[in-house]
C-alpha positions in Angstrom: 17.0 40.0 141.0 15.5 39.4 137.1 12.2 37.6 137.6 10.8 35.9 134.9 7.4 35.5 134.6 5.8 32.6 132.1 2.4 31.4 131.5 1.6 28.3 130.4 -2.1 28.0 130.5 -2.4 26.6 126.3 0.3 24.1 127.0 -1.2 23.2 130.6 -4.3 24.0 130.3 -4.6 22.0 126.6 -5.2 18.8 128.6 -9.2 20.2 128.9 -9.3 20.5 125.4 -6.9 18.3 123.6 -5.4 22.0 122.7 -7.6 22.9 120.8 -8.0 26.7 121.4 -9.1 29.3 119.3 -7.5 31.5 117.0 -9.7 34.5 118.4 -8.8 33.9 122.0 -5.7 32.9 121.4 -4.8 36.3 120.3 -6.8 38.1 123.4 -4.8 35.7 125.0 -1.6 37.3 124.0 -3.2 41.0 124.7 -3.8 39.9 127.9 -0.5 39.0 129.0 0.9 41.5 127.2 -0.8 43.8 129.7 0.6 42.3 132.7 3.6 42.3 131.9 4.4 38.5 131.3 8.2 37.7 130.2 7.2 34.6 128.6 4.4 32.8 127.2 4.4 28.4 126.4 2.0 28.4 123.7 1.9 24.8 123.9 3.7 21.8 123.2 5.4 20.6 119.7 5.7 17.2 119.2 5.5 14.7 116.2 3.0 12.7 117.9 -0.2 12.7 115.6 -2.3 10.0 117.2 -6.1 11.0 118.0 -7.6 14.1 118.1 -5.4 17.1 118.8 -5.9 21.1 118.3 -3.2 23.8 117.2 -1.0 24.6 120.5 -0.3 20.3 120.9 1.8 20.9 118.0 2.8 25.1 117.6 3.8 24.7 114.4 6.1 28.5 113.0 3.3 28.4 110.6 0.1 28.0 113.2 2.4 30.8 115.6 2.8 33.3 112.8 -1.2 33.0 112.1 -1.4 34.7 115.2 -1.3 38.7 116.6 2.1 39.1 119.0 2.4 41.5 121.1 6.3 42.5 120.0 7.5 42.4 123.2 6.2 38.9 124.4 8.7 36.1 124.0 7.6 33.1 122.7 8.1 29.2 123.9 7.2 25.7 123.7 8.2 22.8 125.1 8.6 19.2 124.4 8.6 15.9 126.0 12.0 14.5 126.6 10.8 10.8 125.9 9.1 11.6 122.8 12.9 12.6 121.4 14.8 9.7 123.1 12.3 7.2 121.6 14.4 8.0 118.0 17.5 8.0 119.6 18.8 6.8 116.5 17.9 9.6 114.9 17.5 11.7 117.3 19.3 15.0 115.0 17.1 14.2 112.1 13.6 14.3 114.6 15.0 17.3 116.4 15.1 19.3 112.8 11.8 18.3 111.7 10.1 20.2 114.9 12.7 23.1 114.8 14.3 25.6 112.1 17.4 27.4 113.3 15.8 30.3 116.3 17.0 33.4 113.2 14.4 31.6 111.5 11.6 31.4 113.5 9.0 33.2 115.9 10.4 31.0 118.7 12.8 32.5 121.9 12.7 29.8 124.4 12.2 25.8 124.4 11.2 24.3 128.1 12.5 20.2 127.9 10.2 18.0 130.2 12.4 15.6 131.7 12.0 13.1 134.5 15.3 12.6 136.6 15.9 9.2 135.4 15.8 10.8 131.6 18.0 14.1 132.7 21.3 13.1 131.1 20.1 11.6 128.1 18.2 14.7 127.5 21.7 17.3 127.6 22.0 16.5 123.9 18.6 17.1 123.0 19.5 20.6 125.4 23.0 21.4 123.0 21.3 20.6 120.0 18.7 23.4 120.6 21.5 25.9 122.3 23.7 25.7 118.9 20.4 26.5 117.0 20.5 29.8 118.6 17.2 28.7 121.2 17.3 29.7 124.9 16.5 26.6 126.9 15.5 25.4 130.2 14.8 21.6 131.5 12.1 20.9 133.6 12.5 18.2 136.0 9.0 16.6 136.7 8.3 14.9 140.0 10.9 16.2 141.9 9.4 15.5 145.6 10.0 11.9 145.3 13.6 12.0 145.1 16.0 11.7 147.2 18.8 14.6 148.3 21.3 12.9 147.1 19.5 12.6 143.6 18.0 16.1 143.0 22.2 17.0 143.9 23.9 14.9 141.0 21.5 16.1 138.3 22.2 19.6 139.5 25.9 19.5 140.0 25.3 17.4 136.4 23.4 20.6 134.9 25.9 23.0 136.1 28.3 21.4 133.0 25.7 22.5 130.2 24.6 25.5 129.4 21.0 25.4 130.6 19.6 29.1 130.6 17.1 28.4 133.7 16.9 24.5 135.6 13.3 24.1 136.6 11.4 21.9 139.5 7.9 21.2 139.4 5.8 19.9 142.1 3.4 17.5 139.6 2.1 15.7 142.0 1.1 19.1 144.0 2.8 17.4 147.0 5.1 20.0 148.7 4.6 22.6 150.9 6.2 25.6 151.3 9.6 24.3 153.9 9.6 21.4 151.5 10.4 24.1 148.9 12.8 25.4 150.6 14.4 22.0 151.2 14.4 21.2 147.4 15.9 24.8 146.5 19.1 24.2 149.6 19.7 20.9 147.6 19.9 21.7 144.1 22.0 24.9 145.5 24.4 22.1 146.5 25.5 21.3 142.3 23.9 24.7 140.3 24.0 28.2 140.8 22.5 29.7 138.1 18.9 30.3 137.6 16.1 28.6 138.5 12.2 27.9 138.0 8.7 26.9 139.7 6.4 24.8 138.4 3.7 24.2 141.1 0.5 22.4 140.6 -2.8 22.9 143.0 -3.3 20.1 144.8 -3.1 20.9 148.3 -4.2 24.4 147.8 0.1 25.6 148.3 0.6 26.4 144.8 0.8 30.0 145.4 2.8 30.0 148.4 5.4 27.7 147.4 5.2 29.9 144.3 6.5 33.0 146.2 8.3 31.1 148.3 10.4 30.3 145.7 11.0 33.4 145.2 11.8 34.6 148.7 14.9 31.9 148.2 15.7 33.3 145.0 14.0 31.5 142.1 13.5 34.1 139.4 12.0 31.6 136.9 7.8 31.2 138.0 5.0 30.1 136.0 0.7 30.3 136.5 -2.0 29.3 134.1 -5.0 31.8 133.8 -7.5 30.5 136.2 -5.0 28.0 137.3 -6.3 25.8 134.0 -3.8 22.8 133.7 -3.6 19.4 134.1 -5.4 17.3 137.3 -6.3 20.3 140.0 -3.9 22.9 138.1 -1.3 25.2 138.9 -0.8 28.5 140.4 -3.3 31.1 139.2 -1.5 33.8 136.8 -3.9 36.3 138.1 -3.0 35.8 141.8 0.6 35.3 141.1 1.5 38.8 139.1 -0.1 40.6 141.9 2.1 38.9 144.3 5.3 39.3 142.3 4.7 43.1 141.6 6.9 44.3 144.4 9.2 41.7 143.0 9.1 43.0 139.4 8.6 46.7 140.4 6.2 47.0 137.5 3.1 48.9 137.4 0.7 46.3 137.2 -3.4 46.2 135.9 -4.9 43.6 136.0 -8.4 44.8 134.8 -7.5 43.0 131.2 -6.5 40.4 132.3 -9.7 40.0 134.1 -11.5 40.7 131.4 -10.3 38.2 129.6 -11.0 35.4 132.1 -15.1 37.1 132.3 -15.3 36.5 127.8 -13.5 33.5 127.6 
């Protein structure tokens, strides 16, 4: 099992400061992520929405990324909201072309598409467009705890027909416990046998427990954020997650650079 740890502090944590992180902070953060052997860093959203003030990590343009000091071993990603692209359905390709160059001309490796269950089928054309441009693509199913077993199985079966690099499910409201996490994984597995990811929220203090249960059940992509910084009560804390997953990843772990980053910023 190849376990992928993705840190999305700048994206999910950006809800607290309108994604307005300073370049020095981001560079320190990237060094800390490299030191703890995080596999992917989600630098923010990518969007055309210019309503209100938002910082650079709300758009995460290639030109913005190129100003950063990126450790060579880190893979970089952004998230897009399916709803924004689907609102421009008649000119979807041109909208995506405004947001993304071919991957060979971009510092990005990964694009994650956040969608609700009812948007999933329509989002598959976005996935195909991005795959054709050379990106790794994950689809994040939001608010899955509210959906029926039949709905989840149907979406999972549909996903299996498309070149999705990982199918994520998000405990968006932080309402799940480890047993419910296992049940959802088992349901998804009725239709999808590819890489599976989890994004947890910590409303009930169970984000870490849910993440570890998911890995034990075969999930191979796991999200965290530094200090749990994220929407609402936040996410599983990366600094705890990497300690718990060190045995799975079978690599030496030096948590000190991350703790120093937290202390500084």
